[in-house]
TINU-69763 format. One line per 2 residues: number of its first residue (from 0); their letters; for each residue x, y, z of C-alpha. Coordinates in Angstrom, 2 decimals, padded with zeros to 5 digits. Layout:
N
NUM = A = X,Y,Z; ...
This chain:
454
0 = MA = 194.37,132.41,218.23; 194.37,128.65,217.73
2 = ET = 196.42,127.15,214.72; 194.65,125.65,212.09
4 = IV = 196.35,122.07,210.74; 195.94,121.26,207.27
6 = EN = 196.91,117.91,206.04; 197.82,116.95,202.52
8 = AD = 198.92,120.58,202.24; 201.03,119.82,198.72
10 = NI = 197.24,119.00,197.25; 195.57,122.15,197.90
12 = EP = 195.70,124.52,194.74; 194.48,128.22,195.11
14 = IS = 191.59,128.83,192.47; 189.46,132.02,191.81
16 = VS = 186.38,132.37,193.66; 184.52,133.75,190.77
18 = QE = 185.79,131.33,188.34; 184.97,128.85,190.54
20 = MT = 181.25,130.13,190.82; 181.21,130.78,187.17
22 = TS = 182.08,127.31,186.36; 179.56,125.65,188.68
24 = YM = 177.04,127.88,188.12; 176.87,127.11,184.36
26 = QF = 177.24,123.39,185.34; 173.59,123.95,187.34
28 = AM = 172.57,125.91,184.55; 173.02,123.17,181.58
30 = ST = 171.92,120.33,184.20; 168.35,122.45,184.81
32 = IV = 168.56,122.95,180.53; 169.31,119.72,179.21
34 = AR = 167.78,117.22,182.14; 164.93,119.02,183.19
36 = AL = 163.29,122.02,181.74; 163.34,121.51,178.20
38 = PD = 161.85,119.25,175.76; 163.42,116.98,173.44
40 = VR = 162.25,118.00,169.42; 162.63,114.56,168.72
42 = DG = 159.61,113.05,171.44; 158.66,116.86,172.92
44 = LK = 159.43,115.15,176.30; 160.90,116.40,179.54
46 = PS = 162.70,113.67,181.29; 160.54,113.83,184.30
48 = QR = 157.17,112.98,181.38; 159.25,110.57,179.68
50 = RI = 160.72,108.18,182.71; 157.11,108.27,184.09
52 = LV = 155.83,106.70,180.79; 158.87,104.23,180.76
54 = AM = 157.70,103.02,184.05; 154.33,102.77,183.40
56 = ND = 155.02,101.09,180.33; 157.28,098.78,182.54
58 = EG = 154.51,097.87,184.97; 152.22,096.85,181.87
60 = LT = 149.41,099.98,182.38; 148.21,099.59,178.66
62 = PD = 144.83,100.96,177.91; 143.39,097.29,177.82
64 = RP = 144.16,097.04,181.60; 142.71,097.65,184.75
66 = HS = 143.81,101.14,186.18; 147.05,101.74,188.58
68 = KC = 147.18,103.96,191.98; 149.14,106.99,191.43
70 = AA = 151.05,106.43,194.30; 152.35,102.91,192.87
72 = IV = 153.16,104.60,189.61; 155.17,107.57,191.37
74 = GE = 156.90,105.36,193.44; 157.85,102.74,190.71
76 = TM = 159.00,106.06,188.60; 161.06,106.91,191.79
78 = KT = 162.73,104.15,192.38; 163.48,102.92,188.88
80 = YH = 164.63,106.01,186.58; 163.84,109.52,188.35
82 = PH = 165.04,109.82,192.20; 163.36,113.12,192.79
84 = GD = 160.47,114.26,194.95; 156.73,112.15,195.08
86 = LP = 155.26,115.59,194.81; 156.80,117.10,191.28
88 = IY = 156.60,113.57,189.86; 152.82,113.49,190.65
90 = DT = 152.36,117.19,189.45; 153.69,115.89,186.03
92 = LV = 151.91,112.77,185.93; 148.39,114.80,186.27
94 = RM = 149.28,117.40,184.21; 149.66,114.86,181.23
96 = GQ = 146.25,113.19,182.10; 144.09,116.95,182.20
98 = DF = 142.38,117.27,179.29; 142.11,120.97,179.65
100 = NA = 145.81,121.29,179.89; 147.26,118.61,176.97
102 = RY = 145.38,118.95,173.62; 145.75,115.05,173.30
104 = PL = 146.69,113.38,177.07; 149.27,110.81,177.61
106 = ID = 147.64,109.61,180.91; 144.02,108.28,180.88
108 = PQ = 143.13,109.27,184.17; 140.81,107.99,187.13
110 = GN = 139.52,110.32,189.89; 140.27,113.58,190.75
112 = FG = 142.98,115.02,188.23; 141.46,118.85,188.96
114 = SV = 139.38,120.92,187.38; 139.63,124.22,184.49
116 = DG = 138.14,126.01,187.97; 141.42,125.33,189.49
118 = DP = 140.42,122.88,191.90; 143.58,120.76,192.98
120 = PG = 143.92,116.93,192.01; 143.17,114.22,194.71
122 = AA = 146.17,112.56,196.65; 148.04,110.30,194.84
124 = RY = 146.45,107.57,197.07; 143.36,108.09,195.81
126 = TE = 143.68,108.46,192.09; 144.09,105.86,189.47
128 = AR = 145.95,106.06,185.66; 147.21,104.08,183.27
130 = LS = 148.68,104.92,179.13; 146.67,106.33,176.98
132 = PV = 146.12,105.29,173.49; 148.52,108.30,172.16
134 = AM = 151.33,107.36,175.02; 151.27,104.00,173.00
136 = AM = 152.20,105.66,170.13; 154.51,107.32,171.74
138 = LE = 156.19,103.86,172.92; 155.82,102.03,169.85
140 = DL = 158.96,099.74,168.75; 160.45,100.81,172.00
142 = DK = 162.34,096.79,172.42; 163.05,096.97,168.34
144 = DT = 166.18,098.80,169.32; 165.01,101.91,167.93
146 = VD = 166.65,104.21,169.94; 169.80,104.05,171.94
148 = FQ = 169.43,103.74,176.11; 171.80,104.79,179.03
150 = PT = 171.89,103.71,182.23; 169.92,105.04,185.22
152 = YN = 170.86,107.26,188.54; 172.21,103.95,190.08
154 = ER = 173.47,102.04,186.87; 171.72,099.57,187.95
156 = NQ = 169.02,099.78,184.83; 168.68,101.10,181.29
158 = EP = 166.43,103.95,180.26; 165.93,105.13,176.81
160 = KV = 167.49,108.60,175.90; 164.57,109.46,173.46
162 = LP = 161.39,107.85,172.63; 160.38,106.39,169.14
164 = AA = 157.88,108.80,169.16; 155.57,107.42,166.30
166 = FP = 152.96,110.60,167.12; 154.38,114.20,167.15
168 = NL = 154.39,115.16,170.32; 155.97,118.33,170.83
170 = LC = 153.85,119.89,167.88; 150.34,118.60,168.78
172 = NG = 150.60,118.91,172.62; 152.72,121.55,173.13
174 = SS = 155.20,122.26,176.02; 156.16,124.76,178.12
176 = GI = 159.26,125.26,181.12; 161.80,128.08,182.08
178 = AV = 165.15,127.07,182.47; 168.43,129.15,183.22
180 = GY = 168.77,131.53,180.59; 165.93,129.81,178.62
182 = AT = 161.98,129.02,178.31; 159.70,127.61,176.13
184 = NI = 156.28,128.09,175.33; 155.33,126.01,172.90
186 = PP = 151.31,125.89,172.10; 149.50,122.99,170.80
188 = HN = 148.42,122.41,166.91; 145.93,119.90,165.74
190 = LG = 146.70,116.26,164.62; 145.47,116.19,161.43
192 = EV = 147.08,119.40,160.55; 150.46,118.13,161.37
194 = VD = 150.53,115.28,159.86; 149.59,117.03,156.44
196 = AA = 151.83,119.53,156.86; 154.67,115.83,157.58
198 = IA = 153.84,114.54,154.71; 153.87,117.90,152.68
200 = LL = 157.67,118.53,153.64; 158.46,114.82,153.18
202 = DN = 157.06,115.51,149.64; 158.82,119.07,148.90
204 = PD = 161.75,119.36,151.17; 162.17,123.13,150.13
206 = IS = 158.36,123.78,151.15; 157.96,127.43,152.06
208 = IE = 156.67,128.39,155.59; 153.54,129.73,153.32
210 = QL = 153.08,126.89,152.28; 152.99,124.76,155.49
212 = MQ = 150.63,127.44,157.00; 147.85,126.19,154.12
214 = HI = 148.18,122.91,156.36; 148.88,123.81,159.96
216 = QG = 146.26,127.21,160.01; 147.20,128.16,163.75
218 = PD = 147.45,126.39,167.51; 144.68,124.51,168.72
220 = FP = 144.08,124.99,171.76; 142.05,122.76,174.12
222 = TA = 139.79,124.92,175.77; 139.01,125.75,172.69
224 = GL = 138.08,129.53,172.51; 138.79,132.01,169.39
226 = VI = 142.24,133.27,167.78; 142.29,136.90,167.10
228 = GI = 144.37,138.11,164.36; 147.00,135.84,161.85
230 = KG = 150.07,138.19,162.44; 151.11,136.48,165.57
232 = IK = 150.94,133.28,164.09; 152.80,133.95,161.06
234 = EY = 155.95,135.39,163.40; 156.32,132.56,165.55
236 = MK = 155.77,129.95,162.66; 158.66,131.82,160.85
238 = TG = 160.91,132.90,163.58; 159.95,130.69,166.47
240 = RG = 158.46,133.47,168.65; 155.24,135.58,168.32
242 = SV = 151.89,136.12,170.59; 148.89,134.69,169.91
244 = TM = 145.69,137.09,171.28; 142.92,134.62,172.43
246 = QA = 139.72,135.39,173.43; 136.52,133.64,175.19
248 = RA = 133.55,132.55,173.07; 131.23,135.02,174.83
250 = II = 127.12,135.35,173.03; 124.38,137.66,173.65
252 = EP = 120.68,136.14,174.90; 117.49,137.64,175.62
254 = IE = 116.12,136.69,178.39; 112.95,137.89,180.75
256 = RE = 111.58,141.12,181.09; 113.38,142.51,177.81
258 = RN = 117.39,141.58,179.28; 120.07,140.44,178.49
260 = AI = 122.85,137.94,179.45; 126.25,137.39,178.10
262 = VI = 126.77,133.55,178.17; 130.59,132.35,178.10
264 = TE = 130.83,129.08,176.63; 134.54,128.66,176.02
266 = LP = 137.46,130.26,177.74; 141.06,131.17,176.26
268 = YQ = 143.80,128.64,176.84; 145.05,128.08,180.71
270 = VG = 142.56,130.43,182.31; 140.85,129.37,185.44
272 = KS = 137.23,130.18,185.44; 137.17,130.42,189.36
274 = AL = 139.81,133.18,188.89; 137.75,134.93,185.95
276 = LQ = 134.64,135.01,188.18; 136.39,136.61,191.07
278 = QI = 138.12,139.12,188.04; 134.58,140.38,187.24
280 = AK = 133.04,140.84,190.33; 135.87,142.73,191.97
282 = LV = 134.96,144.76,188.67; 131.58,145.48,189.66
284 = AQ = 132.38,145.90,193.22; 134.94,148.49,191.86
286 = GK = 132.55,150.62,189.55; 134.88,149.90,186.60
288 = VE = 132.08,148.08,184.82; 128.57,148.20,185.20
290 = GI = 125.34,146.59,184.01; 125.81,143.67,185.61
292 = SD = 123.14,142.70,187.74; 123.97,139.10,188.66
294 = LR = 127.09,136.55,187.84; 126.32,132.53,188.19
296 = DE = 128.10,129.86,186.68; 125.94,127.02,185.32
298 = SD = 128.62,124.49,183.96; 127.75,121.00,184.24
300 = RK = 129.34,118.17,182.95; 127.98,118.68,179.37
302 = GM = 129.79,121.68,178.96; 130.69,125.16,180.35
304 = RV = 128.18,127.82,180.98; 129.12,131.28,182.56
306 = VI = 125.89,133.35,182.67; 126.44,137.31,183.18
308 = EL = 123.06,138.36,183.45; 122.68,142.51,182.36
310 = RR = 120.23,145.27,183.41; 117.75,146.61,180.63
312 = DV = 119.37,150.24,180.27; 122.93,148.62,179.25
314 = NP = 124.14,147.78,175.50; 125.36,144.36,176.37
316 = QV = 128.04,144.72,173.43; 129.54,147.55,174.94
318 = VL = 129.91,145.33,178.86; 131.41,142.51,176.67
320 = NQ = 134.03,144.95,175.04; 134.73,146.05,178.76
322 = LY = 135.18,142.81,180.52; 137.33,141.96,177.18
324 = KH = 139.32,144.84,178.18; 139.90,144.14,181.96
326 = TT = 139.68,140.60,182.28; 141.27,137.77,180.81
328 = LR = 138.63,137.02,178.51; 141.34,138.37,176.14
330 = TT = 144.63,137.57,176.69; 147.55,136.88,174.79
332 = FG = 150.07,133.56,174.34; 153.53,134.09,173.81
334 = AN = 154.54,131.34,171.62; 158.30,130.60,172.00
336 = LL = 159.53,127.81,169.67; 162.47,126.42,171.70
338 = AL = 163.70,123.17,172.01; 166.80,120.86,172.51
340 = IP = 168.58,119.88,169.32; 170.34,116.82,169.04
342 = TP = 174.12,116.98,167.75; 176.27,114.76,165.70
344 = DG = 178.57,113.88,168.96; 174.97,112.93,170.74
346 = KL = 174.54,116.12,172.56; 171.90,118.20,173.36
348 = IP = 171.78,122.30,172.61; 168.88,124.37,173.31
350 = QQ = 167.59,126.15,170.15; 164.80,128.56,168.54
352 = CS = 162.98,126.48,166.07; 160.48,127.43,163.11
354 = IK = 157.71,125.38,162.28; 159.41,124.00,159.88
356 = DL = 162.50,123.28,161.93; 160.30,120.99,164.22
358 = LA = 158.81,119.12,161.58; 162.30,118.47,159.89
360 = EF = 163.13,117.09,162.86; 160.97,115.25,163.94
362 = LK = 160.51,113.65,160.48; 164.53,113.00,160.69
364 = HR = 164.34,111.22,163.74; 161.34,109.34,162.32
366 = RE = 163.68,108.17,159.38; 166.56,106.71,162.15
368 = VV = 163.43,104.66,164.03; 162.38,103.14,161.26
370 = TR = 165.42,102.34,159.90; 166.95,100.51,163.06
372 = RT = 163.82,098.90,163.51; 164.11,097.45,160.05
374 = RW = 167.38,096.36,160.66; 166.47,094.77,163.90
376 = LL = 163.67,092.65,161.93; 166.20,091.71,159.58
378 = NQ = 168.54,090.57,162.13; 165.27,088.62,163.76
380 = AE = 164.67,086.74,160.56; 168.53,085.76,159.59
382 = AR = 168.76,084.41,162.70; 165.33,082.25,162.47
384 = LH = 166.80,081.81,159.35; 169.72,079.71,160.40
386 = IV = 167.99,077.55,163.32; 165.46,076.39,159.95
388 = EG = 168.39,075.92,157.78; 170.19,073.80,160.58
390 = AE = 166.79,072.06,161.34; 166.47,071.10,157.57
392 = GP = 169.24,068.50,157.81; 173.02,068.65,156.13
394 = RH = 173.69,070.61,153.23; 176.11,068.06,151.77
396 = DR = 176.33,064.55,151.86; 179.97,062.41,153.13
398 = RG = 181.41,063.07,150.20; 181.10,066.64,150.29
400 = HR = 178.59,066.59,147.47; 175.54,069.30,147.84
402 = PH = 172.28,066.92,146.97; 169.58,067.83,144.61
404 = PR = 166.56,070.17,146.34; 164.19,067.16,145.50
406 = QR = 166.07,064.93,147.08; 166.17,066.50,150.70
408 = EP = 163.79,065.90,153.09; 160.74,068.24,153.18
410 = LR = 160.91,070.04,156.70; 158.66,068.34,158.89
412 = RP = 156.58,070.65,162.00; 158.57,070.43,165.20
414 = GR = 157.23,067.74,167.48; 158.73,064.91,170.09
416 = LD = 162.56,065.09,170.55; 162.65,061.60,169.49
418 = ER = 160.87,062.19,165.63; 162.98,065.76,165.75
420 = IG = 166.15,063.60,165.65; 164.76,061.12,163.35
422 = LH = 164.04,057.96,165.93; 160.60,057.01,165.40
424 = PG = 158.90,055.02,168.18; 156.75,053.33,166.18
426 = PG = 153.00,052.05,166.79; 153.10,052.89,170.48
428 = RG = 154.38,056.43,169.84; 151.76,057.86,172.17
430 = NP = 153.14,055.36,174.70; 156.18,054.96,176.51
432 = QH = 156.46,051.38,175.21; 156.55,049.09,171.65
434 = AT = 153.21,047.44,170.99; 155.15,044.33,171.66
436 = GA = 155.41,045.60,175.51; 159.37,046.36,175.84
438 = PH = 160.04,049.90,177.25; 161.84,052.43,174.99
440 = PP = 165.55,052.98,175.70; 166.35,056.06,176.89
442 = VA = 166.66,058.67,174.36; 170.22,059.78,174.83
444 = FR = 171.38,056.34,174.55; 169.40,056.19,171.28
446 = VA = 171.06,059.39,170.04; 174.67,057.85,170.97
448 = AR = 173.94,054.40,169.01; 172.56,056.67,166.06
450 = IR = 176.17,058.81,166.23; 178.07,055.72,166.73
452 = AA = 176.35,053.72,163.75; 176.93,056.87,161.63
């Protein structure tokens, strides 16, 4: 048997395999929780989403500028901020621009960004994007020292730890993610209702959940639809967990030959239309739902319209109830208000929150942002005041006496260098020569002569 030679054997320490696996897995779990899957309670973004917005802001892709290729956005994000694969970055970018996934999209898309039917987006080399006005509210005052920055992965640049977030993104757009031992699923809400609730919390910090629910009456899904009952809404707003029943909006319309048709115009959140049509066709083929004679999709750019024609001898309400029971026309949304909460020492920990906790953390963040912005503006104004006071001239004469304010010369608008230092060229000020034709001496000589004379 070959003999194994180990160099520097004195530096080898025996460890327990189980202990090492536990330590290593915990490090991986915390990295997944903090740096990948869960959103920050202050701006409602995961690191990948935040880095995409910052990279687009660096490139100047504002709403008043033309769209840019998504491939370029992905490359810039991957190069500067997010050293991961291009496909996950592109998928994150696309999801932020889908109006059927995000209640208030942060990306203004152009091209094929997928559809509610489940169609995949086009390749990044074909699609284009820019920041939406909502994203600009998230990035507002980023350059005014409102948030802390940290080095990027290669320590060549700086990236914000969190965005200033003048827009309550976590409550308005929601979030979903699965980490190690943790999962979050926050439903979107209406912006006007969230702002009203935030103002009510500012006016009364001791406000109850029931009083907040007078402003936020429930989730506001981007695909509309109906919410059945309020029990699940009360549960997740109070405890952070609850199940909300969603249902499609369907009406019964009469058609030719004394028949009826079920027309679906709105679907529950995150229900694909193509998958739903396949479910219905499968139920009809298996005989679980009877009385359907035709099924077609009449959706166009004006809106969604799925038509289910029925036979003359069936009760349309009975068929509709069967579809609610056996398909995703009625489904549930398991709300789980879990987010990363900042601690006093700057760390982020996952925590279950009520609706009031999320609002309070957002308002706390905004107070800090506004305070830091005001302090930055004050420092800028004081620095400018120092320059202006220096341009007014000396505050004391040679004997150390402070001249009367009326005796000071008024501050003139900056002009030519010789005018600003008190050397007036005379009638030929627009010409490098005196009126007599003699050229001006260089400015440096005149400044030196003035200093010697003083």
